[in-house]
VORO-666010 format. One record per residue (C-alpha): residue in one letter; x, y, z; residue number from 1. Coordinates in nm, 2 decimals. Each point is the difference from the previous one (the first is absolute). Example, Ala and Ser with C-alpha at 12.3 -4.5 7.8 and 13.67 -1.06 7.14 Angstrom:
2
R   rest       px       py       pz    nr
R      A     1.23    -0.45     0.78     1
R      S     0.14     0.34    -0.07     2
END
This chain:
252
R   rest       px       py       pz    nr
R      M    -0.02    -0.02     0.01     1
R      A     0.29     0.23     0.10     2
R      G     0.15     0.02    -0.37     3
R      A    -0.25    -0.01    -0.17     4
R      I    -0.04     0.35     0.20     5
R      A     0.32     0.05    -0.08     6
R      Q     0.01    -0.04    -0.28     7
R      Y    -0.37     0.20    -0.14     8
R      V     0.09     0.39     0.24     9
R      Y     0.38    -0.12    -0.26    10
R      S    -0.22     0.01    -0.28    11
R      K    -0.22     0.22     0.06    12
R      Y     0.19     0.23     0.16    13
R      I     0.39     0.02    -0.05    14
R      W     0.00    -0.20    -0.33    15
R      P    -0.20     0.29    -0.18    16
R      N     0.20     0.33     0.23    17
R      R     0.35    -0.17    -0.04    18
R      H     0.12     0.36    -0.20    19
R      K    -0.04     0.22     0.29    20
R      T     0.24    -0.30     0.23    21
R      Y     0.26     0.15    -0.29    22
R      T    -0.04     0.35     0.02    23
R      W     0.23     0.08     0.28    24
R      V     0.29    -0.18    -0.11    25
R      Y     0.01     0.17    -0.31    26
R      T    -0.14     0.38     0.09    27
R      F     0.35     0.04     0.22    28
R      R     0.21    -0.05    -0.34    29
R      N     0.24     0.29    -0.06    30
R      H    -0.07     0.07    -0.32    31
R      R     0.29     0.22    -0.07    32
R      K     0.20    -0.16     0.16    33
R      Y     0.28     0.06    -0.34    34
R      G    -0.02     0.33    -0.02    35
R      E    -0.14     0.20    -0.21    36
R      P     0.10     0.03    -0.26    37
R      C    -0.04     0.41    -0.07    38
R      K    -0.14     0.28     0.21    39
R      T    -0.32     0.06    -0.01    40
R      D    -0.26     0.28     0.15    41
R      L    -0.13    -0.22     0.22    42
R      V    -0.02    -0.33     0.13    43
R      L    -0.30    -0.19     0.08    44
R      D    -0.01    -0.36     0.20    45
R      R    -0.27    -0.30    -0.09    46
R      D    -0.06    -0.37     0.10    47
R      G     0.14    -0.15    -0.30    48
R      Y     0.18     0.31    -0.13    49
R      S     0.17     0.36     0.01    50
R      L     0.02     0.23    -0.26    51
R      G     0.19     0.31    -0.07    52
R      Y    -0.18     0.27    -0.15    53
R      S     0.03     0.32    -0.20    54
R      F    -0.15     0.31    -0.01    55
R      K     0.13     0.11    -0.34    56
R      Y    -0.10    -0.31    -0.17    57
R      K    -0.32    -0.07     0.29    58
R      N     0.13    -0.33    -0.07    59
R      P     0.19    -0.25     0.22    60
R      L     0.37    -0.03    -0.18    61
R      W     0.05    -0.33     0.25    62
R      V    -0.29    -0.29     0.15    63
R      S     0.22    -0.27     0.16    64
R      Y    -0.16    -0.31     0.19    65
R      I     0.12    -0.33     0.13    66
R      I    -0.15    -0.32    -0.10    67
R      S     0.03    -0.37     0.09    68
R      K    -0.23    -0.34    -0.12    69
R      G    -0.20     0.06     0.30    70
R      S    -0.06     0.40    -0.04    71
R      V    -0.10    -0.09    -0.38    72
R      A    -0.22    -0.35     0.10    73
R      V    -0.19     0.20     0.18    74
R      D    -0.33     0.13    -0.21    75
R      V    -0.28     0.24     0.19    76
R      D    -0.22     0.14    -0.22    77
R      R     0.11     0.24    -0.22    78
R      S    -0.14     0.38     0.10    79
R      D     0.01     0.18    -0.38    80
R      E    -0.11     0.29     0.17    81
R      F     0.32     0.29    -0.15    82
R      Y    -0.01     0.36     0.30    83
R      A     0.13     0.27     0.04    84
R      D     0.32     0.03     0.23    85
R      P    -0.10     0.17     0.32    86
R      D     0.42     0.03     0.06    87
R      V     0.04     0.18    -0.24    88
R      P    -0.01     0.32     0.04    89
R      E    -0.27     0.12    -0.18    90
R      K     0.09     0.22    -0.34    91
R      Y     0.25    -0.31    -0.09    92
R      R    -0.31    -0.25     0.03    93
R      I    -0.14    -0.22    -0.27    94
R      Q    -0.32    -0.04     0.02    95
R      P    -0.09    -0.31    -0.22    96
R      E    -0.27     0.14    -0.28    97
R      D     0.33     0.21    -0.05    98
R      F     0.07    -0.35    -0.23    99
R      S    -0.35     0.00    -0.15   100
R      N    -0.03    -0.05    -0.32   101
R      T     0.37     0.18    -0.09   102
R      G     0.10    -0.37    -0.16   103
R      Y     0.22    -0.12     0.27   104
R      D    -0.07    -0.28     0.22   105
R      R     0.12     0.07     0.36   106
R      G     0.27    -0.14     0.09   107
R      H     0.07    -0.21     0.28   108
R      L     0.39     0.00     0.14   109
R      A    -0.06    -0.19     0.32   110
R      P    -0.25    -0.27    -0.20   111
R      S    -0.32    -0.11     0.14   112
R      A     0.10    -0.36     0.01   113
R      A     0.28    -0.02     0.13   114
R      I    -0.09     0.22     0.31   115
R      D    -0.29    -0.17     0.09   116
R      F     0.09    -0.18     0.33   117
R      S    -0.26     0.21     0.20   118
R      R    -0.32     0.24    -0.12   119
R      L     0.19     0.28     0.11   120
R      A     0.33    -0.06    -0.17   121
R      N    -0.18    -0.06    -0.35   122
R      Q    -0.24     0.31     0.05   123
R      Q     0.29     0.25     0.10   124
R      T     0.15    -0.18    -0.40   125
R      F    -0.32     0.23    -0.10   126
R      A     0.05     0.32     0.11   127
R      M     0.17     0.25    -0.31   128
R      S     0.29     0.09     0.15   129
R      N     0.07    -0.37    -0.10   130
R      V    -0.08     0.05    -0.36   131
R      A     0.18     0.13    -0.28   132
R      F    -0.16     0.09    -0.39   133
R      Q     0.09    -0.35    -0.17   134
R      D    -0.11    -0.07    -0.38   135
R      P    -0.27    -0.30     0.08   136
R      K     0.21    -0.23    -0.34   137
R      L     0.27     0.07     0.26   138
R      N    -0.20    -0.09     0.26   139
R      R    -0.16    -0.28    -0.07   140
R      Q     0.28    -0.14    -0.19   141
R      A     0.36    -0.05     0.05   142
R      W    -0.04     0.23     0.36   143
R      G    -0.26    -0.28     0.16   144
R      S     0.20    -0.29    -0.12   145
R      L     0.31     0.08     0.18   146
R      E    -0.22     0.11     0.29   147
R      K    -0.18    -0.40     0.01   148
R      T     0.38    -0.14    -0.05   149
R      V     0.13     0.25     0.26   150
R      R    -0.25    -0.18     0.24   151
R      S     0.03    -0.39    -0.13   152
R      W     0.36     0.02     0.05   153
R      T    -0.03     0.07     0.41   154
R      Q    -0.09    -0.33    -0.01   155
R      T     0.32    -0.12    -0.17   156
R      K     0.26     0.25     0.11   157
R      G    -0.12     0.09     0.28   158
R      K    -0.09     0.37     0.19   159
R      L    -0.02     0.33    -0.22   160
R      Y     0.11     0.35    -0.03   161
R      V    -0.12     0.21    -0.19   162
R      I     0.01     0.37    -0.12   163
R      T    -0.16     0.08    -0.30   164
R      G    -0.08     0.38    -0.18   165
R      P    -0.08     0.23    -0.25   166
R      L     0.24     0.18    -0.19   167
R      F     0.01     0.36    -0.15   168
R      D     0.11     0.20    -0.36   169
R      E     0.16     0.35     0.13   170
R      K    -0.36     0.20    -0.14   171
R      P    -0.25    -0.30     0.11   172
R      K    -0.40     0.00    -0.21   173
R      R    -0.19     0.11     0.28   174
R      I    -0.39    -0.06     0.04   175
R      N    -0.12     0.11     0.31   176
R      D     0.26     0.15     0.09   177
R      I     0.10    -0.34     0.06   178
R      A     0.36    -0.10    -0.16   179
R      V    -0.06    -0.32    -0.24   180
R      P     0.34    -0.22     0.00   181
R      C     0.24    -0.12    -0.29   182
R      S     0.02    -0.34     0.14   183
R      F     0.01    -0.21     0.31   184
R      Y     0.29    -0.10     0.20   185
R      K    -0.04    -0.35     0.22   186
R      I     0.27    -0.17     0.20   187
R      V    -0.06    -0.36     0.12   188
R      Y     0.29    -0.10     0.30   189
R      A     0.03    -0.36     0.11   190
R      I     0.12     0.05     0.34   191
R      D     0.02    -0.39     0.10   192
R      Q     0.23    -0.01    -0.33   193
R      N     0.24     0.33    -0.04   194
R      R    -0.18     0.02    -0.31   195
R      A    -0.19     0.31    -0.22   196
R      I    -0.14     0.14    -0.30   197
R      G    -0.14     0.29    -0.10   198
R      F    -0.27     0.05    -0.38   199
R      I    -0.09     0.31    -0.13   200
R      F    -0.24     0.04    -0.22   201
R      P    -0.18     0.31    -0.19   202
R      N    -0.30     0.12     0.09   203
R      E    -0.12    -0.14    -0.31   204
R      D    -0.20    -0.42    -0.13   205
R      I     0.29    -0.19     0.02   206
R      K    -0.12    -0.33    -0.01   207
R      A     0.02    -0.27     0.30   208
R      A     0.22    -0.17    -0.28   209
R      Q     0.23     0.21     0.02   210
R      L     0.10     0.08     0.37   211
R      W     0.38    -0.16     0.04   212
R      S     0.09     0.20    -0.35   213
R      Y    -0.04     0.31     0.27   214
R      A     0.15    -0.18     0.28   215
R      M     0.37     0.17     0.15   216
R      S     0.22     0.01     0.32   217
R      V    -0.04     0.19     0.22   218
R      K     0.31     0.24    -0.01   219
R      E    -0.17     0.04    -0.38   220
R      V    -0.36     0.15     0.19   221
R      E     0.23     0.22     0.18   222
R      K     0.16     0.11    -0.32   223
R      E    -0.34     0.06    -0.18   224
R      T    -0.10     0.17     0.41   225
R      D     0.29     0.20     0.10   226
R      Y    -0.21    -0.23     0.30   227
R      K     0.24    -0.15     0.28   228
R      F    -0.14    -0.30     0.11   229
R      F     0.09    -0.31     0.30   230
R      S     0.13     0.31     0.18   231
R      K     0.00    -0.12     0.32   232
R      L     0.13    -0.33    -0.06   233
R      G     0.34     0.11    -0.07   234
R      R     0.32    -0.16    -0.16   235
R      R    -0.22    -0.30    -0.01   236
R      A    -0.18     0.18    -0.33   237
R      R     0.27     0.05    -0.19   238
R      K    -0.03    -0.38    -0.12   239
R      L    -0.38    -0.01    -0.03   240
R      K    -0.04     0.33    -0.23   241
R      S     0.21    -0.11    -0.26   242
R      E    -0.05    -0.39    -0.06   243
R      M    -0.35    -0.07    -0.17   244
R      T    -0.04    -0.37    -0.15   245
R      V    -0.24    -0.06    -0.16   246
R      S    -0.08    -0.30    -0.03   247
R      W     0.02    -0.04     0.41   248
R      W    -0.36     0.23     0.00   249
R      R    -0.18    -0.17    -0.32   250
R      N     0.06    -0.38     0.17   251
R      K    -0.28     0.15     0.23   252
END
């Protein structure tokens, strides 16, 4: 009898709410552990990611997050409700409707599908401070494919640190006084293996099949962005940034 009751309680209450037991673990991650690549006007720490926001561009310049097999495995309902970020000063705050009828997607930098270990963490990915104008075909093809690939890497390569963001021309196009990125970068660091890979995609139609044509070393991303990644790793970062073996990453 006691066993049957325990099984009922487990199946009725514990298993359906199992994601809640993970929340306290993953919200304590330091998503800026490896350093900030550039100076920004505002740094915001969220449950599932951190970001550096630029008042000039009204965009994040970098967004960083740590994911693992455990955190990705939890899958709460997607929020899907974009909202103006109250932590950004009103003068530089973006509204969801600023992207309406522009021909661009609201491109997540910290992706909803990777940060859904709690409802709050997932909801925070829909803050407009975590969004940039992104070509729909890039967002739904190569960029989306890369995000899916990164999630799959947690199964085989362990805990990952990801840092990503938009890049801008010297005089960027603006819509509703928001700068439109000319490209996007992403760096993935397999922490346990001390290996890293970088990507830079033009903000245009890039097919999923073309994904690996845009792979590069972190050092190459630094040259293109003038940012400095992994500043808190010291000497350990030198080899990490200069070496990149595509075959190791393609072998999921």
